[in-house]
Steps between C-alpha positions, in 0.01 A plus 500: 500500500551128548671265252322178407588193301210353327536171310298364215421870381422382139235283662133616556493583869856611560489742209206680665682496840822643344307766323293616801822504730695696248264799546672559848801278529806362318419160348750258365307232295612166361347231270635226280233553243449133441275354234242333726239713316525749211808720564340780302266566799802507740677749276187714490495507885871580520436813277276626778776491758599864491726620767584142583856360485437168308722211457451179299611274769403153625461456876657154463831682408642581849811669372308753290264568794800556729620775270172681542515460874847631502394815293188589695394533858156342486245577763286209404477217243166426348536146332222449248713307251347153466430225261127496528226283368374167659474282198827598329678414834398143439681512168815663619522474885877553508489866368237565773735395771801672367333836464230512772718325769865546419443853354330611807787358704750696303326813584447452879852374529630818329277695726675333803842589352409867438281552807175576305222436768174499307375214269165486317441166337202431271357170563161330380162397598567169338653393840148489645378212289272268698464745794168632630388853358544785544871435519679644807878524519515274803381191312748222462620500130737187500332318222552697181343344188727634234864550467429877466339491840778297642776738384327794663463321819879436491563879455256572791680285747847597392399856555388410858835342562681828408259690710576285796878470462583846358215721596361562161152681506286300277159555337366200291211602293284234357332630186144389394442480116631833393371657174506840322618665184805348325444202716659164459380335168529159658214591745132465445401872471732582218410184324123537539514865357713380209279192415172686537621795287627265215194256526724217599380239760582552850677188659373437847628213720166416708154634472593875565357495851840498656572831643792748611570782720586745208710795603592791285867571429503863645351372819764224522781755422380722780489214749844385404643846553316530836674175596839673498420623846665318797284200615767243628406187320131489361302316228235729365226426251436763224177411334154620410372387839136457374315196394694335227370566140434213261659461159165494347426863653829623361414383153149655528655840587738487230233409237329818599806722478607349166149484362563148374382153617756249615532148358611255764678164489493313829777257598535281814604694809875505547628309802757774588245781502308627803122515483476831697717765666383751749727711714437620852672840485449608862861490574595719201239749631637498839873497424533687168172701511430343158189389335420486116310780335438394139184285437503205250279677264723815504818291473371291207383813314865645545642163358277507201574876427872430511449199261288705261728807515817294402333302216602340262825455692325358812307235308831346365664454829581121570307358793762272643405215729246571769 
């Protein structure tokens, strides 16, 4: 039985990772439970962390982290704690740098001190802006177009430095538009379900033809756990790997599942957004023996089912800033 430190465990993806790991391993999980979006949803996820040692702790707090490292002998650190969201990073860029960069540095430096050799870092497909699709990990990603993407790039290159200097084994997993039940309410899938169900207009920046490589959360969690195996230093895409799916198609599927027609308000396309994302996942298949299993239609059906099963509470969740 291995012992894992999982950060960001009140968040969408890390919560799933921690729960899956806890079936067979000891899991110590942390999250500062900030109010970037409705804290009630984070508390709902924390309630699911059965068999997990959970601490309300900020990875920016090195002293508090040091106490955890002193009490436990971790086999690996899975760092999914992050300030997410492209647009909000333009409003408050400082917190993105302090959490995504400095928080990550706290973790890997404590790993060095305590001789913890395996580090898994969650990164983002946002780094591929302006690159040819499908995105491969070898593409140069030196021109991030948002503070969010820039802060993730910092975390990636600092992890490489610690790999080079101190022998840390590093898997950087770049996620592509993750969705699923109890997903982030600041992201499009949750928003669309709520707005269509309530008969409120959907707010779309652009004409809806922009597309994403949507990836179901259970698949992402499985890939993240697979990334704990030794690789040296590797950047690995975790995405759907198929042709990207347009926002208009997502809305069409949700209309069918909810039995309601969407009302749509179009706004100008946002400069910091990407037109399309599409992952080349051949490296994940080769190194991790991983590929996604859940189709968009099945995944969206599960999202709608969760939303309906948790009414009226789910309809009252505050959406936050996309």
